N, C-alpha and C positions, 0 to 999 in steps of 0.2 A: 405822375410824380408831383408831390407837393413841394412848395418852396417857402422859405422864410428869409427875412432880413437877418444878417448876422450881427447880433448886439445892437448898438444904437446907430448903425450905419444904414446906408441904402444898398449895401452889398447883398445880392440875392444868392442863396445857397439852397441846394436840395436838402430834403429832410434826412437823407442818408449821405454820409461822406465815405468815399472809398479810401480806406487806409492802405498804404503802399509798403508797409513793412514786410508784407508777404512776397514782395517782388525783389529779386536781386540775385546776384551770383553768390552761391553759398560759400565758395572758397574765399570770398572777400569779406565775409562777415562772420557772425557768431551763431547763425541759425541754419540748421541743416535742412529745414523744411521749406525754404523759400522757393518760389517758382522762378525759373530762368526766363529770359526774354521771350522765347518762343511760346512758353506756357502762359506768360503774363498778358500778352497782347489781346488774346480773345476775351479775357476777363475785363480788361479796361474798355474794350469796345462794347461789350455787353452792358457795362455800367453806363456808358454814354448813351447807348440806344434806349436804356430804361429811363433816361432823363436825369441821371446823376451828373451834376456839373461841378462837384466839390471833391478835390483829391488832396490827401494829406501824406506827406513823406517827411524825411529828415536827412540831414547830411551824414548821419552815422549808420543809416540802414544799409546793411550789406556793403559797407565800405564805400558808400556813395553810388553804388550801381543801381539802387532803387530809383534815385533821381534820374540817372541816365536812361533807364528803361521807360520810366514814366514820360520823360520829356520827348523821347522819340515817338512813342505811341500817340501822345496828344498832338504832336505836329502832324501826324498822318491822319488822325481820326476826328479832330475837333477844330473849331475856330477859337483862337486864343481869347477873343473878347467875350466869349460866352462862358468860359470855364473859370473856376476859382482854384488856384494852385497854392497850396500851403506847404512850407517846409519849416525846419527847426534847426537850432544850433545850441550847443552847450557841451556835449560829450567830446572828449579829446579825440582828434583824428590821428594823433601820434602821441607817444609818451614823452613829450618834450614841452618846454615852456612855451606858453602863448598858443598852443595848438588845441585849445578848448577853453571852456569857461565863457564868461560874458564881459570881458574887458573890451574896450573900444578897439584895440588892435585885433583881438580874436574875432569879434563880430564883423568888422570890415572885411577881414579875410574870408570868413565863413560865408557871408552872403555872396561875395564874388565867385567863390568856388561852387556854391550851389547853383547859381545862375549859369555858370559855364557847363556844369553837368546836365542841367535841364535844357540847355540850349534856348533860354528865354531871356528877355530883356528886363523883366521884372517879376516879382512874386506878389500875389494878391495878399497873402497873409504870411508874415514871418514871425515865428514863435520862439520864445526862450524855452528850451526843453526842460530845464530844471532851474532851481535857485542857486546862485553862486555866492557863497559866503566870503569868498576871497576878493570880490570886487564890490566897491561901493555901489549901491543901487542908483545913485545919481549919475555915475559914469555909464552904467548900462542904459538907463532911460534916455540920457542925452545922445548916446551913440545910436540907439534905435531911432530916435527922433531925426537925427541927421541922415540916417539911411533912408527914412521915409522921404525927407525933403530932397534927397538926391534923385528920387524917382525910381530907385531900385526895388522899392517895396511900397505897396499901397496901404496896408494896415498891419498892426502888430498884435500878437496874442501871447499868452503865457500857458504854462503847463505844470501840473502836479507840484504844488507847494502848499505851505500853510496859508490859512486865510489872512493872518496878520501880515505875512510877507507880501501877498498880492495887494492888500489894502495899502501897505507902505509904498509899493511901486506905483500904484494909481495916484496916490496923493502927492508923491514926489513929482510925477509928470504934471499934475494939475497945478501945483504951486509954481512950477517953472515954465509953464506954457508949452510943455512938450507933448508929444503924441501919446495918448493913453492906450492901454490894451483894450481891445474890443471883444476878446474871447478868452475862455479858460478851457484848456484841454486837460481833463482830470479823469481819474478812474471812478466810474459809477456803474454798478450792476447789482443784481439781486443778492449777491453774496458779498459785496463790498459796498456798503452804504454810508461809510463814515463821512463822506463829503456832504451829507444831508445836514450835519450838525452846524457847520459854519460857512463852508465855501459856497454851497448852492444858495443859501439865503443872502450872502454877500453879493453874489453875481446878480441875483434878482433885484436887489436894492440898487445896484449900480447900472443895471440895464445891460450887463455883459452877457454875451452868448456863451452857452455851454456846449462843447463838442466832445463828449466823453469817449475815452479809449477803453478797450476791452469790455464792450457792452454785454458780451456773452461769457465773461470770465474765462477768456481763452479757451472757450469750448466746453467748459465744465457744466454749463447750464443746458447743453444740447444733447447730452448722452447719459446713459446709466452710470451710476457712481463708480462702478468697478471697471467700466470700459475705458480703454486707453487708445492713444493715437501716437504716431511718430513724433508729432509736436509735443504732446504731453510728456513723452519719455525723454525728450532732449531739451526742452525749454527751461533753462535755469531760472528765468524770471518768473514763470508760472509757479515753480516749486517754492521760490522765496516769498511770493506774495500770499499764496494760499497755504502756507505751512501751518500745521498744528491747528487747523480749523475744521477737521473732517466731520465731527459729530454735528455741529451746528449747520454747516453748509449742506450736508447731505439731506436734511429735512427740507431745505428750500428747493434743492434740485428735484426731490421727489414730488413736491407740490407743483412745480413747473410741469413735470410729466403728467400728473393727474389732470391738470386743467387743459393741457394740450390734447390729451386723449378725449376728454369730455367735449371739447370744441371741434375736434377733428382737424387740428392744425399741427404744425411742427413745434417742437419745444423751443427752438430758436425764435419762432415768431411770437410766442407767449412772452419770453424774456425780453425781446426787443420792444414789443408792444407796451410792456410795463414802463420801459424807459421813455418811449415816445410820448406817453400820456403825462409825463411829469412836465409841468408848465415851464420849468427852468431850462429844459433841454431843447437845443436848437437842432442838432444833427449828430447822432451817434456815429462814431467812426467804425466801420465794419472791416474786419480782416477777412480776406477771401483766398482760399487755396484751391477751391473747386467752383465751377460755375453754379453748382447746386447751392452753395453757400450764399451766393448773391441772389439767386432766385428766392431762397427762404427769407432773406432779409427784406427783399422787396415785398413779399407777401405779408410781412408784419405791418406794413402801412395800412392794410385792410382789416386788421384785427383790432377789435375793441374789447377791453376788459371791463367787467362790471365792478362796482365798488366792493362787492362781496369777493370777487376773484382777486382783486388787488389786496384786500385784507388777508386772504388766505396765503398769498405769496409773501406778504411782508411779516406776518405774525411770527414765523419761526426764526427770524433773524436775531442773531446775537452780536454784540459789539466785537469788532476786530482790532488788532493792533494796526496802527497806521502803516501803510505799505505803499510801494510804488513811488516813493519820494526819496531823492538822493541829492546831495550837494557836493560842491568842491569846497573843501575846507582849507583854511589858511596854512595848516600844518603840512599839506601835501606839497612836495617839492619835486617835480619831474626833472629828469636829466636831459641835457642837450643830446640830440641824436646826430651822428655824423653821416654824411652821404658817401 
């Protein structure tokens, strides 16, 4: 396993990050395809044995059960000082005021609840899952700074937003002497490359680490175009992100298949190798529902693409509508829930 520092820090992370949205109790969340605790633990252990020390989850994954499963497994299989655990906050945990978003009140509650579920005293990386239009960025950045100073969080990061929003957050922190973001978790893959326009150059300029989600486009880059899976049939996010892009995306998927066949490797390894070769990328976040998925991802670390192969993969790409970015808007008014 190769390792890199995350952003401008001395924090060492593996070149692959294990995404934990795949782990959780299905009845507590919105995904039918998640692995329960019994099925999750061997995957987490396999990742650790392969040298992966970076794990990403969120408070909203499977109603918090992803954090619970990950925390118990890491306590059994790993030394806390060797691993890097990341979680996120933003999405409402109930349809009621203050149970989501990035206000000071919500963030203080969210981090305490995440730590309780994980069974840990601190998080290595605490990320805002999306941008909150209903909360001044000064309030959010000061609250995150205070959470870091409390010792509950070591570093902070952000996820999926506009480049101007990320820049505003960074400069707000800098002007006030608050803790800045060290990482950006955004969507980057061969059929969604809109982040190359502004966000990736911004991160490179600021020295921010990039840990992209959905590096395989939720599996679309790993199989024939007409092939389907249980996740593909039930994943509402997949359908919304890649809606109405079939003609342009299909050509990219076919080129992945051609290069994989020529090199004698898996399609997933070609798609992942393309991402790993981008200089801005620190550690793609891989989602795993089978041990073979993790094996394939690890194999991508040994795959090198020639400039001609990279050009063949990139040439069919056509611009996409911005996707995977959502906000809480000021007009949204949730109702108080009664116990």
